N, C-alpha and C positions, 0 to 999 in steps of 0.2 A: 509530729514534725516540729523541730525547733530550729529557728534560724541562728546563724553564727553569732549575731550580736546579743541574743538573749542568753547565750551560754558564756561568752567571753567578753561581754560588754560591747555596747554599740560603738561604731565608728563615729556616729553622730549622736548627741544626747537625746534622750526621750524628752518630748515636750509635754509639760503639764500646765493646765489652766485652772486657776482658782477663781470662782465667781462668788463673791461675798461682799456685802456692803461694809462689813466691819474690817477696817484696815488692819487692825491688830491681829484678827484671826487669819487674814490673808498672809500676813508676814509670818505668823507662827507655822502655818501649813507649808509656806515656801521654805522656811528654814529646815523643817523636818524632812521634806522631800529631798532638798539638796544634800542633806546629811546622809541620805540613803545610799550615796555612792559618791565617788568611787573609792576603792580600797580593796586589797587582796583578801580573799577568804581562804583560810588554811584548809587543806583537804583533810578528809577523814582518814583515819588509820586504814591502810591497805588500799586506798584509792590512788591508782597510778596516773590519773589524769593530771595535767598540769594545773597550776593554781588558777582558779577562776577569778575574774575581776568584776566587781559590781558595776552596774550600769551608771552612766552619768545622766543628770537631769537638768533641764532648763525650765524654769517656772515663770509664768506670766500671771498677772492678776487682772480681774475685771470687777467693777463695782455692781454690775447688774447683768441680766441675761442679754439685753440688747447689745451691750458692749462685748459680751462673751461671744455672741453669734458673729459679730463683726470680726473678731480676732480669729475665730475658727475658719471663717470664709477666707480671710487673708492668708492663713497658714496653708490651706489647701491650694490656693492659687500659687503660692510660693513654693509648693512642693515639699513643705516641711510640716506635715499635719501633727495635731496634738494626739497623744496616746491616751491621756487621762484628763478628765474634767471633774473637779470637786465643785459641787453646787450647794449653796446654802438654801435649803428649801424654804426656810422662814422668810428669806428675802425675795422669793420668786413672786412674779406678778400674779400667779394664781394662788389659790389657797393651799394646794398640795404639791406644787413644783412640777407637775406633769407637763405644763406648757413649755418649760425650759428644756425638758428631756426631748420632747417632740421636735422642737425647733432645732436643737443641736443634731439630732439624728437625721433630720431631713437634709442637713448639710453633709454630715459624715456619719454613716451608719456603723463605722467600726470603732467609734469612740467608746472607751470604758468610762462610765459615769458613776460617780459616788455622790448620792444625794443625802445630805445630812439634815435631819429635821428632828428636833428634840421635843416636838409636840406629841400628842397622844398617837396611838396606833392607827387612828382613823384615817389621817391623811396618807400614811404610807400604804394602807390597804386601798385607798382610792387611786393612788398612783399605779399600783399593780393592776387594778381593774381597768384603768384607762390605757396604759401603754403596753400592758401584758407582761408576763414573766419573761425575763431575758437574762442570759449569763453576762450581758454587757452592762447590767445595772445592779448596783449595790446600794441598798437602803439602810442607813445607819441613823440612830438617834443623835449621835455625835461622833466626832473623829477620835476621841480618846486622847491618849498621851502621844508624845513624839515618836516613841518606838512603834506604836500601832500605825502611825502615818507612814513611817519608813517602810514597814512591812507591806502595807497596802501599795505603796509606790512600786516596790520591787516586784510583787506578785502580779499586779495589774499590768505593769509595763511589759513583763515577760509574756503574759497572756495576750496582750494586744499584738506583740511582735509575732507570736506563733500564729495567731488568727490571721494577721495580715500576710505572713509568709504563705500560709496554707491557701489563702484566697488568691494570692498571686500565682501560686503553683497551679491551682485549679483553673484560673483564667488562662494561663499559658497552655495547660493541658487541653482545655476546651478549644482554644484557638488552634492548637496542633491537630486536634481531632477534626475540626471544621476544615482546616486546610487539607488534611489527608482525604477527608470525604470528598472535597472538591476535586482533588487530584484523581481520585478513583472515578468520580463521575465524569471528569473530562476524559480520562483514559477509556471509559466505556462509550463515550460519545464522540471522540475525536481520533483522527488518524495520528499515530505516534510520529511517523516520518514527516509528513507535510504540515501537520497542525490543523488541517481542514476537518470539518465535521465528517462523521462516518455514516454508515447506513442507518444506524439507530436514530440519529437526529433527523436524517432525511425522511424516514418513515413517519416521524412525529409531525414534521412540517407538511408532508403530503397528506396525512390524515386531516390536518386542519384545512388544507386547501380543498380536499374533497367535501368536507362539511360545508364550506362556503359555496362550492360549485353546485351542490345539490339544490341551491335556492336561486341559481342564475343560469339561464340557458346558454349565455355567451361564454366563451372560454375565459376563465379567471386565472389561469396559470399555464405555464409551458415547461416541459422538462427536456433538457438537452443531454443526451448520453454521448460521451466522448471516449474513443479508444485510440491510443497512440499507435501509429503505424511504425513498424520496424523496431519497436522497443526491445523485444527479446534479442534481436540481432545486435543492437547497440550494447545491451547488457552483457551478452556473451562475448562480444569482441573486445570491448573496452573495460569490462569488469563491473562487479556489482556496485562498487563505490561510485563510479561514474553514472551507473544506472540510477542509483538513489539520488544523486545530485540532479540528474535530469528530471526525475519525478518532482523533486522539490521546486526546481525552476519552472516546470510546467504548472504546478499548483500556484506558484506565485504569479505567473502571467495570467493564469485563469482567473484568480481572485481579483487582482487589480484591474485587469482588462474588463471584467464584468462590471465592477463598481464604476469604473470610468465611463463605460458605454452607457450604463443605466443613468448616471448623473447627467450625462450630456444629451442623451436622446429621449429617455423616458423616465424623468425623475420620480414619477409615482410608483415605479416598479420596485419591489423588494427582491434583491438578488441573494441567492443562497448557493454557495459552492460546496461540493462534497467529493471526497475520494471514496469510491466503492471498494476496489481491491486492485492490486497489481497496477496496470496502466489504464484503468478505467475511472473516469471522473463524470460527475453530473453537475449541471447548473440548473437550478430551479428559479424561474421567473414568476413572481407572485404579483397579481394585480390584473387590471384589464389589459389583455394582450391581443395583438393582431398578428396573423401569420406572416405578413410581409416584414414586420418589425423583427419578429423572431428569426426569420431567415437572414435578415441583414446582420443581426447580432451574431448568429452562428458563423456567418461568413467572416465577420470581423475577428472572431475568436480564432478561426482556422488560419487566417493571415498572421495574427500575432504569434500563434504557436509554431508556425512554419519558419519564423526567423531563426538564424543560427544561434546555438547555445555554445558558450565557451566554458568548458568543464575540464578542470585539471589539465589545462594545456591543450585540450582537444576541441576542435570546432565540430560540433555535432549538429546534424540536421535531423529534425523530427517533424512529423506532420500528424494530423489527427483526422479520423473519420467521425462524423457527427450525425446522430439520429435525433429526431424531434418528435415528441408526443404532445399534442395540444390538450390542455385540461378541459374535460367536458363532464357533464353530470352523469354520463353513462358509466363512468368509472366508480367502482365500489371500494376497491382496496388499493393501498399504495403500491403493492407489488405488481398490480396490473399496469399501472402507469410506467413503472420501470421496465417491465417486460416489453411493452410496445415501443418505448424509446430504444431499447436494446435491439429489438427486431429492425427498426429503422436504421440503426447504426450498422448492423450487419449488411443491410441492403446497400448502404452507402459504400461500405468496404468492398462488397462484391462488385459494384459497378466500377470501382477504381477511379472515380471522379473526385474532384476537389469541392464538390457541392454538397451541402447538407441535404439529408433526405427526411421528408415528413412521413410519419406512419400512416398507412392505410390498411384496410382490413385484409387485403390479399397477403400482406406480410404476416399477419397472424396465422394464416394457413401455412405459410412457408415455415414459420417458427414451430408450429405444431408438428409439421412433417419432419423438421430437422430434429426435434426432441425425440420423436419416435425412431428416427434413423440412428441417432446417437446411441440409444438403448440397444438397438439391433447390432450396431457395430461393436459395442462393448462385448455383447454375447458372442459375436462372430470371432473376435480376437481371442477371447477366453477359451472358446471351444475349437479353435483352429479351423474355422469354417471358411477361411480365405483360401484361395488357390492361385496358382500361377500357370500361365500358358507361355509357350516359347515360340517365337517367330524365327524361322531359319534365316541365316545370312549366308550368301554364297559369294564366291569369287567370280566376278563378271568376266574375267579372262578365261578361266577353266570351267566354270559352271559347278565347281566342287563346293561342298558344304564346308564352311570355315567357322561358323559360330551360331549363337542364338541370342536374341534379345528377350530377356525375361519381362513378362507383363503381369502385374498384379491384377487379380480378378476377385470381385465380390459379387456373387450372384444372390441378390436378395430374393427371398421366397415370394414377395408380393410385387416389388418394384422392378425385378429383373436385374440386369447388370448395372452396377453403380460405378461411375468413372473413378479411376485411381486418384484424380485430382480432388474430387469431393471426398473420397475415403480418407485421404491423408490429411485434408483440412479438418475433418471431423476428429480424426485421431489426435491431431495436435490440441484441439479444444478439450478433449477428454483426457489428455495426459497419456495417451497410448501410442504416440508417434514413435517413441524409441522402441517399444516392444514390437510393434508391427513392422517397423523398418528392419530391425535386427533379425526378426524371423524371416522376412521375405529375402533379405540378402543372404542369410545363412542357407535358406532352402535352395536358392538358385545355385550357390557355389557347391552345395552338397550334391546337387544333380550333376554339375559339371565334373566333380571329382569321380562320381560313379561312371559317367559316360566316358571319361578319359581313361578309365581302366578297362573298358570293353576290348576284347581281343580284335574285333573288327570295328574299325573306326577311322575317321579321317586322320591324316598325319598331324593336323593342326586344328585346334578347336578352342574358341574363346566364348566367354559369357559376357554379354553387354547388359548393364543394369542402369535403369533410369534413376537419377537423383533429382527429385523435384525441388521447387523453390522452397516449399515448406520444410523438407528434410534438410536442405542446405542451411536454412535459417536457424533451426533448433537443435540439430544433431552435430556431434563430433563425428563427421562422416568417416574420416580417416581411421578413427578408433574402432568404429563399428565394422567397417570393411576389413580392417586388419585383424580384428578378432575372429571374423568369419573365415578368413584365409588361414589363420593359425589352426582353427578348429577343424577345417576340412582338408587341409594339406594341399590345396590347389596351387599351381604355379601363379604367382602374382601377375606375371606378364599375360596370363590368359584371362585376366579380369579387366574389363573395360567399363568405365563409368561414363554415362552420357549426361552432360549438364548444359543447359541452354545458356546462350550469351547473356540474356537478361538476368538470369539467376546469378551468374558470375559477377556482373557489374552492379548488382544490387548492393553488394558490400565487398568491394575489391580487396580490402585489407584482410577480411576473414577468408575470402576465396583464395587469396595468394597463400595464406598460411596453410589452408586445408590442402591445396594442390601440391604444395611443397612436401607436406607429410606423405601424400599418396605417391609422389614420384620417388621419395626415399624408400618406400615399401615395394616399388617396382610396378605399381598399378598404373594403367594407362587411362587417360581422360580425353574423351572426344567432345567437341562442341556440338550439341544437338540443335536441330532446326536452324542451321546456319543460313543466313540470308534474311531472316525475319526479325532479327534484333539489331544490335549495334553494327554488326558486320565490320568490326574494327580490326585493322591490321595490327595496330599497337596492342590490342587485347591478345591476339594470337602470339605475338612475340613476348609480351610481358609475362604471360602465365605458362609458357612452355608446354602447350597442349600437344597431344599426340595425333589427333585426327579430327575430321569434320564430317558431319552428316548433313547432306544437302536436303533442305526442306522439301516436302512432298509437293508444295505449290510450284516449285521449279520443275520437278520431275514430271508433273501432270501436263505441262505445256511444252516440254523440251522437244517432242517429236513433231510439233506443228507450228512452233513459233521460233523463228530464227534468232530473235533477240535473246530469248530465254536459253536457247542452245549455246549462244555465245557466252552468256553469263556462266553457265555450267562449265563450259570449256575453260573460262578464265579461272573459276574456282578450282578446277582440277589442276591446272598449271600452277596456281598459287600453292595448293596443298603439297604438290610434289616438290616444288622448289623449297618449301619449308620443311621437307622431310616428313610430311604427314600423310596418313592414309585417308582415303575419301570413301564414304559410304553413301549411297543414294537410297532413300526410303520412299515407299509409296509407289513402287513399280507395279503397274496394273495392266499393261498391254505389251504385246510383242514389240511394237514400234519403239516404245520407251526403253525396253531392255536393249534392243539393237543399237539405238542412238547412244545410250550411256556406255555401252561396250566400245562403240566407235570413238567416243570422246575420251576414253582411257580411264574411266572411273574404276576404282579398285574393287569395291564390294557393293552388293545391292540386296534389298529385301522388299517384299510387297506381296500382294495377293496373287499376282501373276506367277510368282515363284512358289510361294506356299503361305497359307494362312497360319495364324498362331494356333498351336496345337498343345494338347495336354502333355504331361511328362512321358506317359507311355508311348504316345505317338512320336515324340521327339526321339525316344530311345530306339524305336523301330526305324526311324529315318536315318539315325546314325549307323545302324547295322547295314543299311542299304544305301550308304552314301554314294557309292559308285553309280548306282542306278539313277539317283537324283541328278548327278552330274550329266549323265548321258541325256536324261530327259530335258534338262535345261538347254543343253547345246542344240538338241533337236528342235526345241520350240523357238530358239533364237535364230535358227537358220532361215 
């Protein structure tokens, strides 16, 4: 490697120092060195490079090593170091000049030193033995004539320049490697989006906590596991950019809120914040902790995180569920602590409260059971072991069969029937919600298409499908239902989706967009469990809904409580005035059936009419639909 100034002459002159008590010799060396440049050097024949220019030199003198050391130090401090030092060995304080070399190199290890000593070979051998052989040291009996001095100046200055350039390059390369190594280490231990530490660093910190906890029976740390509620809904409705900004804002509040609380309440605690994945974060409190203080801290965090976020012009509301695991000596591995805090977080989410939940051993059993259930559900979905039952829906005026409500069933070989709510929540966690929902909707509409083509069937038949809170939050319901309609060829008007008021109002913007898409496809939407949620008239008008299903709690008391009968009558009147159909669910007695018929309710379903049945049973009922109508009329009489 050769730097530019060694080839084409330096922009700044090379500095040379001559240390010699003899003024005449110093002047002779100075004149010879200065004469070494500048001046053009003609190129050799055939050399196409431009003419090279000899370097320029600036020469200083010193009468002894002490003065020379001072000049070298000042040159370094001034940023203009010497390249070459000529030293008269005979004038050195030591007998062989080695002390001068050592003192100069201690200041500047890159100096090219020429030691001149016209004494016998003994001193030069002693210098080599003391300071070692080096390509930065040239031992000469004398400097010789002016031409030799000029050649030495040119060669040694070029050598110094190349060495210095190479050292600079290597230093820069080493710094770049160190910086890149640090970048890679940080990338491996920190979350790219939020800048918080990741699981790798968390495990390291937890391992250190467990090592300390093994020597102390009292809790020496606490782990808080946070999961952001409704994050996926926000991400889907407002876009991934807003979702990412929300995660960054949450991380910022989490970090600064934790540091501020710790400094104000428990200065002895060390706070460590971490993003695990997705919308999951943890906070590790290290030090002597008590449960009450940790609960108070978790409550403070939840309040901070619940304040509105302004993101890309949107005011976003987000909350968090928090689970707490107190650090005890019984823990052996970091993943055990995270597992228990995660279990407590799920318990908090399941309770639907705004309070943090502390882990206890019953949650471990729940977690173990949940993991086993997840594995079973994955296998059930893969092997199509899920099934659907169909509950008949009749016209309360004529008693004739008009439709079915499809009900997803999972009969676990050991646990028996697992509720659809639990099944869908598990499916969401496992990433199977789309596959399971698409299958169940397609299966129901495929049955409807088959039954609608039967030669003996009711003149009108629809399929009612429940859309859960989970499905509404994570699926493009309109696309899934539309795909099933296209695949099966059923009439879109024969498809009814049942969605609860609470589910609709969870995310009104997303709900409005989804309901608009469904209306454009011709699909009808009924409000399920009407009367248990918001029961908002503005909700009914805003979303253009097609029907209401009166909750079973009203149906159960309609026959013996006048106030509930009045409420049902009011709902019937409201629905009809808005052009909606009304379905009563949970009809279990003849009195309930008669009362609902008298109140003018359109449709009804319940155990008194018929229990949910398998597909074969539903097909048989369709073929005998007239008999069912006569039976209902007879029982209602």
